[in-house]
C-alpha positions in Angstrom: 96.1 169.7 43.4 96.9 172.7 45.6 95.8 174.2 48.7 96.3 177.8 49.6 97.3 178.4 53.3 94.7 181.3 53.6 92.0 178.6 53.1 93.0 177.1 56.5 90.8 179.4 58.5 91.0 179.2 62.3 94.0 177.1 61.9 92.1 173.8 61.0 90.6 172.7 57.7 89.0 169.3 57.1 88.5 168.4 53.5 87.7 165.3 51.3 89.1 164.8 47.8 87.8 162.4 45.1 90.4 162.1 42.5 90.8 160.4 39.2 93.8 158.6 37.8 94.3 161.6 35.5 95.4 163.5 38.6 98.3 161.0 39.1 99.9 160.4 35.7 102.8 158.5 37.4 100.3 155.8 38.7 99.2 155.2 35.1 102.8 154.8 33.9 103.4 152.2 36.8 100.3 150.4 35.8 101.5 150.1 32.1 104.6 148.4 33.5 102.5 145.6 35.1 102.3 147.4 38.5 99.3 148.0 40.6 96.2 149.5 38.8 94.1 151.7 40.8 90.4 152.0 40.1 88.6 155.3 40.2 87.7 157.2 42.4 90.6 157.6 44.8 89.3 159.0 48.0 91.4 161.1 50.3 90.2 162.6 53.7 92.6 165.3 54.9 92.7 167.3 58.2 95.0 170.3 57.9 96.2 172.0 61.1 98.4 175.1 60.9 100.7 176.1 63.6 102.8 179.1 62.7 104.5 178.2 59.4 104.1 174.5 59.8 101.1 172.7 58.5 100.3 169.1 59.8 98.1 166.9 57.6 96.4 163.9 59.1 94.9 161.8 56.3 93.3 158.6 55.1 93.4 157.1 51.7 90.6 154.7 50.5 91.0 153.0 47.1 90.5 149.8 45.2 93.5 148.4 43.4 94.2 145.5 41.1 97.3 143.5 42.1 99.2 140.4 41.1 99.3 137.7 43.7 102.9 137.1 44.9 102.1 133.2 45.2 99.9 132.3 42.2 100.4 135.3 40.0 96.6 135.8 39.4 95.2 139.3 39.2 92.9 140.2 42.1 91.3 143.3 43.5 91.8 144.6 47.0 90.5 147.6 49.0 93.1 149.7 50.8 92.4 152.1 53.6 95.5 153.6 55.2 96.0 156.5 57.4 99.1 158.8 57.2 100.6 162.0 58.5 102.4 164.7 56.7 104.2 167.8 57.8 104.8 170.8 55.5 107.3 173.5 56.2 108.2 176.6 54.2 111.0 176.3 51.7 114.3 178.0 53.0 115.3 181.2 51.3 118.9 180.2 51.8 119.3 177.8 48.7 123.2 177.7 49.1 123.0 175.9 52.5 122.6 172.2 51.5 122.9 171.1 55.1 119.6 172.7 55.9 117.9 171.1 52.9 119.2 167.7 53.8 118.1 168.1 57.4 114.5 168.9 56.2 114.5 165.7 54.0 115.8 163.6 56.8 113.1 164.8 59.1 110.4 163.8 56.5 109.2 167.3 56.0 107.6 168.4 52.8 108.5 171.9 51.7 106.2 174.5 50.3 106.5 178.0 48.7 104.3 181.1 48.0 101.9 180.0 50.8 100.7 177.1 48.5 100.8 173.4 49.4 101.3 171.1 46.4 99.4 167.9 47.4 99.8 165.6 44.3 103.2 164.2 45.0 102.7 163.5 48.6 99.3 162.0 48.0 100.6 159.8 45.2 103.4 158.7 47.4 100.8 157.6 50.1 98.9 155.6 47.5 102.0 153.7 46.6 103.0 153.1 50.3 99.5 151.7 50.9 100.3 148.7 48.6 101.4 145.5 50.4 104.9 144.5 49.7 103.9 140.9 48.9 100.2 140.9 48.0 98.4 137.6 48.3 95.0 137.0 46.9 94.0 134.8 49.7 95.5 133.8 52.9 95.0 130.1 51.9 96.6 130.5 48.4 98.8 127.6 47.6 100.7 129.3 44.8 102.5 127.6 41.9 104.2 124.3 41.8 108.0 125.0 41.8 108.6 122.1 39.4 105.9 122.2 36.8 104.4 125.7 37.4 100.7 124.6 37.7 98.4 126.8 39.9 97.8 124.6 43.0 94.7 126.5 43.7 93.1 125.1 40.5 94.4 121.6 40.4 96.9 119.2 41.9 100.0 118.2 40.0 101.9 114.9 40.0 105.3 116.3 40.9 107.1 114.6 43.7 107.8 117.1 46.5 111.1 116.8 48.0 111.4 117.8 51.7 113.1 121.0 52.4 116.8 120.5 52.7 117.1 121.5 56.3 120.6 120.7 57.8 119.1 120.4 61.2 116.7 117.6 60.3 119.3 115.0 61.2 118.9 116.2 64.8 115.3 115.2 64.8 116.4 111.4 65.0 118.7 111.8 68.0 117.5 110.3 71.1 118.4 112.3 74.2 119.0 110.6 77.6 116.7 111.7 80.3 118.2 111.7 83.8 
Protein backbone atom coordinates (compact mmCIF):
# COMPACT_ATOMS: atom_id res chain seq x y z
CA UNK A 1 0.00 0.00 0.00
CA UNK A 2 1.65 3.12 -1.26
CA UNK A 3 0.74 6.68 -2.10
CA UNK A 4 2.74 8.91 -4.41
CA UNK A 5 3.05 12.51 -3.17
CA UNK A 6 2.14 13.76 -6.64
CA UNK A 7 -1.36 12.29 -6.09
CA UNK A 8 -2.01 14.85 -3.33
CA UNK A 9 -3.20 17.55 -5.70
CA UNK A 10 -3.93 20.94 -4.21
CA UNK A 11 -2.34 19.84 -0.95
CA UNK A 12 -5.29 17.69 0.20
CA UNK A 13 -6.48 14.20 -0.73
CA UNK A 14 -9.29 12.21 0.87
CA UNK A 15 -9.33 8.52 0.16
CA UNK A 16 -10.93 5.35 1.45
CA UNK A 17 -9.27 1.95 1.47
CA UNK A 18 -10.96 -1.42 1.81
CA UNK A 19 -8.23 -3.90 2.67
CA UNK A 20 -7.99 -7.63 3.09
CA UNK A 21 -5.95 -9.56 5.62
CA UNK A 22 -3.53 -10.49 2.82
CA UNK A 23 -2.41 -6.84 2.89
CA UNK A 24 -1.27 -7.31 6.50
CA UNK A 25 0.56 -10.66 6.85
CA UNK A 26 1.70 -9.82 10.39
CA UNK A 27 -1.93 -9.74 11.53
CA UNK A 28 -2.38 -13.29 10.23
CA UNK A 29 0.69 -14.41 12.20
CA UNK A 30 -0.67 -12.79 15.37
CA UNK A 31 -4.05 -14.49 14.86
CA UNK A 32 -2.33 -17.89 14.56
CA UNK A 33 -0.75 -17.30 17.97
CA UNK A 34 -4.21 -16.91 19.61
CA UNK A 35 -4.23 -13.15 19.16
CA UNK A 36 -7.00 -10.97 17.75
CA UNK A 37 -8.54 -12.23 14.51
CA UNK A 38 -9.68 -9.50 12.15
CA UNK A 39 -12.57 -10.09 9.78
CA UNK A 40 -12.51 -8.73 6.26
CA UNK A 41 -12.87 -6.07 5.01
CA UNK A 42 -10.71 -3.67 7.00
CA UNK A 43 -11.87 -0.14 6.23
CA UNK A 44 -9.65 2.93 6.36
CA UNK A 45 -10.70 6.51 5.65
CA UNK A 46 -7.69 8.79 5.24
CA UNK A 47 -7.29 12.51 4.67
CA UNK A 48 -3.82 13.51 3.49
CA UNK A 49 -2.68 17.10 3.82
CA UNK A 50 0.68 18.13 2.42
CA UNK A 51 2.49 21.13 3.86
CA UNK A 52 5.90 21.52 2.27
CA UNK A 53 7.68 18.22 2.76
CA UNK A 54 5.47 17.12 5.69
CA UNK A 55 2.35 15.04 5.06
CA UNK A 56 -0.22 14.89 7.82
CA UNK A 57 -2.77 12.08 7.79
CA UNK A 58 -6.03 12.13 9.72
CA UNK A 59 -7.68 8.76 9.59
CA UNK A 60 -10.26 6.37 10.90
CA UNK A 61 -10.20 2.59 10.98
CA UNK A 62 -13.36 0.47 11.08
CA UNK A 63 -13.11 -3.28 11.54
CA UNK A 64 -14.68 -6.29 13.19
CA UNK A 65 -12.36 -8.37 15.32
CA UNK A 66 -12.68 -11.63 17.23
CA UNK A 67 -11.19 -11.38 20.72
CA UNK A 68 -10.90 -13.54 23.82
CA UNK A 69 -12.65 -12.12 26.88
CA UNK A 70 -10.24 -11.24 29.68
CA UNK A 71 -12.71 -12.47 32.34
CA UNK A 72 -14.40 -15.62 31.03
CA UNK A 73 -12.01 -16.55 28.17
CA UNK A 74 -14.87 -16.91 25.66
CA UNK A 75 -14.33 -15.70 22.10
CA UNK A 76 -16.55 -12.81 21.01
CA UNK A 77 -16.76 -10.34 18.13
CA UNK A 78 -16.39 -6.62 18.58
CA UNK A 79 -16.56 -3.68 16.19
CA UNK A 80 -13.75 -1.18 16.45
CA UNK A 81 -13.81 2.34 15.10
CA UNK A 82 -10.88 4.54 16.04
CA UNK A 83 -9.47 7.80 14.76
CA UNK A 84 -5.76 8.50 14.49
CA UNK A 85 -3.26 11.03 13.20
CA UNK A 86 0.06 10.36 11.50
CA UNK A 87 2.81 12.65 10.24
CA UNK A 88 5.20 11.68 7.47
CA UNK A 89 8.51 13.45 6.92
CA UNK A 90 11.21 12.85 4.29
CA UNK A 91 14.06 10.59 5.29
CA UNK A 92 17.24 12.52 6.03
CA UNK A 93 20.08 12.17 3.55
CA UNK A 94 22.58 12.21 6.43
CA UNK A 95 22.48 8.59 7.59
CA UNK A 96 25.59 8.97 9.78
CA UNK A 97 23.83 11.37 12.14
CA UNK A 98 21.96 9.01 14.49
CA UNK A 99 20.83 11.86 16.76
CA UNK A 100 18.61 13.22 14.00
CA UNK A 101 17.09 9.81 13.33
CA UNK A 102 16.39 9.27 17.02
CA UNK A 103 14.78 12.68 17.24
CA UNK A 104 12.41 11.83 14.38
CA UNK A 105 11.36 8.59 16.11
CA UNK A 106 10.89 10.37 19.43
CA UNK A 107 8.57 12.87 17.77
CA UNK A 108 6.42 10.05 16.39
CA UNK A 109 7.15 10.94 12.78
CA UNK A 110 7.19 8.36 10.01
CA UNK A 111 9.85 8.76 7.36
CA UNK A 112 9.33 8.38 3.63
CA UNK A 113 11.67 8.40 0.69
CA UNK A 114 11.46 8.78 -3.07
CA UNK A 115 8.24 10.85 -2.81
CA UNK A 116 6.30 7.70 -1.80
CA UNK A 117 4.40 7.06 1.44
CA UNK A 118 4.47 3.44 2.60
CA UNK A 119 1.13 2.96 4.38
CA UNK A 120 1.08 -0.73 5.28
CA UNK A 121 3.12 -0.59 8.51
CA UNK A 122 1.49 2.55 9.99
CA UNK A 123 -2.02 1.29 9.20
CA UNK A 124 -1.26 -2.13 10.65
CA UNK A 125 0.00 -0.43 13.79
CA UNK A 126 -3.26 1.53 14.08
CA UNK A 127 -5.26 -1.71 13.79
CA UNK A 128 -3.31 -3.18 16.69
CA UNK A 129 -3.57 -0.02 18.79
CA UNK A 130 -7.36 -0.06 18.39
CA UNK A 131 -7.62 -3.37 20.29
CA UNK A 132 -8.58 -2.89 23.95
CA UNK A 133 -5.89 -3.89 26.44
CA UNK A 134 -8.28 -6.06 28.44
CA UNK A 135 -11.22 -6.98 26.20
CA UNK A 136 -14.47 -7.93 27.93
CA UNK A 137 -17.34 -9.69 26.15
CA UNK A 138 -19.98 -7.88 28.22
CA UNK A 139 -19.77 -5.29 30.98
CA UNK A 140 -21.76 -7.69 33.21
CA UNK A 141 -19.42 -10.63 32.58
CA UNK A 142 -18.83 -12.54 35.84
CA UNK A 143 -15.71 -14.34 34.63
CA UNK A 144 -14.38 -17.64 35.91
CA UNK A 145 -14.47 -19.00 39.45
CA UNK A 146 -10.94 -18.64 40.84
CA UNK A 147 -11.24 -21.99 42.62
CA UNK A 148 -12.90 -24.45 40.24
CA UNK A 149 -12.67 -22.54 36.94
CA UNK A 150 -16.35 -22.75 35.97
CA UNK A 151 -17.73 -19.95 33.79
CA UNK A 152 -19.94 -18.01 36.21
CA UNK A 153 -21.96 -16.59 33.29
CA UNK A 154 -23.24 -20.09 32.47
CA UNK A 155 -23.78 -21.60 35.92
CA UNK A 156 -23.09 -21.08 39.61
CA UNK A 157 -20.54 -23.20 41.44
CA UNK A 158 -20.62 -24.37 45.05
CA UNK A 159 -17.23 -22.94 45.96
CA UNK A 160 -17.07 -20.95 49.19
CA UNK A 161 -15.96 -17.44 48.46
CA UNK A 162 -13.53 -16.03 50.94
CA UNK A 163 -13.76 -12.31 51.50
CA UNK A 164 -10.92 -10.28 50.09
CA UNK A 165 -8.02 -10.16 52.55
CA UNK A 166 -8.04 -6.46 53.13
CA UNK A 167 -5.80 -5.34 55.99
CA UNK A 168 -8.00 -2.34 56.59
CA UNK A 169 -11.20 -4.38 57.08
CA UNK A 170 -10.55 -4.46 60.86
CA UNK A 171 -11.01 -0.71 60.91
CA UNK A 172 -14.65 -1.14 59.88
CA UNK A 173 -15.53 -2.40 63.39
CA UNK A 174 -13.98 0.54 65.23
CA UNK A 175 -16.52 2.86 66.80
CA UNK A 176 -15.49 6.47 66.68
CA UNK A 177 -16.47 8.88 69.44
CA UNK A 178 -18.48 11.82 68.26
CA UNK A 179 -17.99 15.04 70.19
